[in-house]
C-alpha positions, 0 to 999 in steps of 0.5 A, a space after each residue: 305400981 310405978 317402974 321408974 328408970 333411975 340409972 343407965 350404964 354408959 360405956 366409955 373408955 375414959 371416965 375422966 374425959 367423959 366426966 369432963 365432957 358431960 359436966 362442962 360441955 353438956 351441962 350435966 350435974 355430977 352426982 357421984 364420983 367414987 373409986 370403989 375398988 381397983 376394978 370399979 370407979 362409979 361416976 354418976 351424971 344427970 342431965 338438967 331436969 332429968 330424974 334418970 341418971 347415967 353411970 360410967 367408969 371402969 367396971 360399970 359396963 362391959 359394953 363396948 365404948 361408943 355402942 350406946 345409941 339414941 337415948 332420947 331426952 326431951 327439950 323445950 327448944 331444939 335450936 337453943 339446945 343445938 346452939 348450947 352444945 355447939 358453943 361448948 364444942 360438942 359434935 352435934 347435928 343441926 335440928 331436923 324436923 321429923 314431924 313427930 318432933 324436932 331432933 338434935 343428935 350429938 355424940 360423946 368423945 367415945 361416939 355414944 349417940 344421943 337424941 334430943 327431941 323438941 316435942 311438936 305443938 299439938 294444940 289447935 289440931 284437935 289432938 290430945 296425946 293420951 296420958 292414961 294407959 289401959 
């Protein structure tokens, strides 16, 4: 049986500002934007190459805007991701090699914090990450 993460609610204070940020500055795809009722607007965005999406808008989350921390997205090139984000006006930290990957951290306009991880090259080290679970 598979348990696939499909959608995560993101706490934001301004759906229009967040939609613009994730679409125009981060390159996410806007999959859906619907005002369901006076109390609910559902905006869904998906990072490039991801099977998991994020939803926000009035009525989507009761969590404090800016309280989302360190969801990690895997990337191929930390420096290129950093350059892309900064080039689009995103507040991002320079890549940091942590040994188990190179990370770029950035924040959205509400202060929600994301981590981007470039996986290390394990080839030639005699180490193969496990892909099967017991």
